[in-house]
N, C-alpha and C positions, 0 to 999 in steps of 0.2 A: 203318335202322341208323344209329347215331350215330357221327360221325367222331371218332376219337381226337384228331387234331391240332386239330380245331376246338375241342374241349373244352379242350385244353391252352392254346390261344391265348386263349380267353375267360377262363379262370381266371387265367392269368398277367397278362392285361390288368387284371382287377379287382384283383388283388393289387398290381400296380404303382401303380394310381391311389390305392389306400388308403395305400400306403407314401409316395407323393408328397405326399398331403394331410397325413399325419402329420409328414413331414419339414418341411413349411412351418409347421405348428403349432409344432414344436420350434424352428425357426429364429427365429420371432417372440419366443420367450422362451428364450434359450439358457442352460440349466443342466443339470447332469448328472442331478439329481433329476427334472427335467421329462422328460428323455430316457428315464429308467428307467420313468416312469409311462406315457408315451405308447406305448412299444414293448414293453409287458408281454406282448403276444400273440406276440411274435417272440423266442423264447428264444435263438436263435443270435445275434441282434443284441445282446441284453442281455449274454450271456456274453462276447462279444467286447468290448463297451464296458467291462465290469467288469475284464476282463483287461488292457486296454491303456491305459485312462485313469487318471491319478493325480490330476490337478487337478480341482477342482470345476467350473471353466469351461473345460474342455479342448475347445474348439470344433472345432479342426482334426481331431483324431482321430475324434471322433464323426461329423463330416461325411464323412470318408473311408470310415468303416465303412458309413454309410448309402448313399453313392454306390456302393460295391461291390455291395451287395445290390440296389440299384435297377438297376444295369447287368446283373446276373445275370438279373433278371426280364425285362429288356428283350431279352436274348439268347434266353431261352426263348420269349418272345412272337414274335420275328422268325423263329426257327427253325420254330416250329409253324405260323406263317402261311405260310412258304414250302412246307412239306410239304403243307399243306392246299390251297394253290393248285396245286401240282403234281398232286395227286390229282384236282382239278377239271378241269385241262387234260387229263389222261389219260382221264377219263370222257367228255369232249366228243369226243376223238379216237376212242375206242372206240365211241361211239354213231354217229359218222359212218361209220366203217369197217363197222359192222354194217348200217347202212341201205344202203350201196353194195354190199357184197360178201356180206352175209348170213353172215359168219363172226365168231366171238367171239374177241377178243384179250385177254380177261380173264386168261388164263393167263400172258401176257407182262407183266403189271402190274409185278411186282417188277423185272424186267429193264429195262423202259422207265423206271421211276421212278429207277433208279440213274443213268441218263444225263441226267435233267432237273436 
């Protein structure tokens, strides 16, 4: 079975690296037209850029918008990684308890993960 949090971590990591590379491509040639071309696959970013920027070379606003979305992806990535690591820790403890006591603690998974 595929772990949901591992999948979220991997996809958010890929999205972050793509957005990071696009940001640096935009940074090398700062124009509003260049930003609209590079981020055409991100409609939320384009919508926010069009709503907030008025100047053709409005570097600061575009940079703040991109940073906001990059931070959001980083938060998703960290949160998913922590959830995934907690599940791995619980599985190790559950295996250890099962080998020692021959009892399954899988029913307590949700309760234990709340404390981690």
